[in-house]
N, C-alpha and C positions, 0 to 999 in steps of 0.2 A: 150303206155302202154305195148304192146307186146314186144317191145325192152327191156324195163326195166325188165319184167318178165324173158326174155331170159338171160339177164345179171345176174340176181340173181340166176337162175338155173345153169348157167355156173360157177359162183363163188362157189356155194354150191357143185358142182360136182368136182371141182378142189381142194378145200380145203383139203379133206382127202389125196390126192396125195402129196400135198406140206407138210403136216404134217408128212408123212411117210419118207421123205427124211432126211437123217442124214447129218447135216451141219458141224459137228465137226470131220470129217474124216481127217486123214493125207493124203497128196497128195504125191504120189511117184515121184521121180525125172523124170521118163519117162513120167508120166502124165503131170508134170509141163512143160517139154520140148515141149510136144505136144500142150499144151495150149498156150505157148509162140509163137509157130510156127503159130498157128491159129490166135492169136491176133495181130501178127506183121503187116499184111496188113490193119487190122482195124485201128490200131494206125497210120499208114502212112496216111490213108484217113482222120482220125480225125485231125492230125497235119496240113495237107494241107488245110482243111476247116478252121481250127482255124487261120492259118496265112493269108489265103485269106480274111477271114472276118475281120481280123485286118487291113489289107491294105485298104479294102473298108471303114471300120470305120474311119480310119485316113483321107481318102479323103472326106468323108461326114462331118467329124469334121472341116476340113479346109473350106468346103463349108458353114457350119453353122457359122464359124467365119467370113468369108467374108460377109455373109448375115447380120450378126450382125453389122459389121463395116459400111456397105453400107446402113443400114436401115435409117439413119438420124433421123428424128423426128417421123417416123412411128413406133408407139409402138407395133402394131400387128406383124410386121415383126421381131422386136426385141424380143418379147416374143416367137414367133415361132422359132427363131434361138436358144434361150436359152433352150426351150423344146427339140429341136432336139439334141442339144449338151448333154443335160442330159440323154436322151434315149440312145445315142451312148455310153456314159461313162458307164451306167448301163449294156448295152449289152456286152461291153468289159470285164467288171468285171465278168459277168456271164460266158462268154466263157473261161476266163483264170482261174477262181477259181473252176469251176465245176470238173475238174479232181482231184483237191486237196480234195474236199469234198467227192468224191467217194472213193478216196484212204483212207481217214480218216474213212469212214463208213465201208469199206471192211476190212481194216487192223487193 
């Protein structure tokens, strides 16, 4: 209860500050260059994590495929492998589509 009250108070105290910010300002080339310089290491880390997660996902997808093939008549293993493969594909879609969604929303 106290946590919820604190969150509501925090939200109410931050709202006027956010409303006071002007979001339609034009950005100077110097500010854009500074922003790009700050964002460069963040994008390098993001790309590393994205590609590392993709490699791990492919390995787990191969594992799910092998499990599915080797399951034989065991329907529980077969369903488990199908579920695993489905979650892996959804995760890959989220990882690769998220930047496009952010770009669309921001741009």
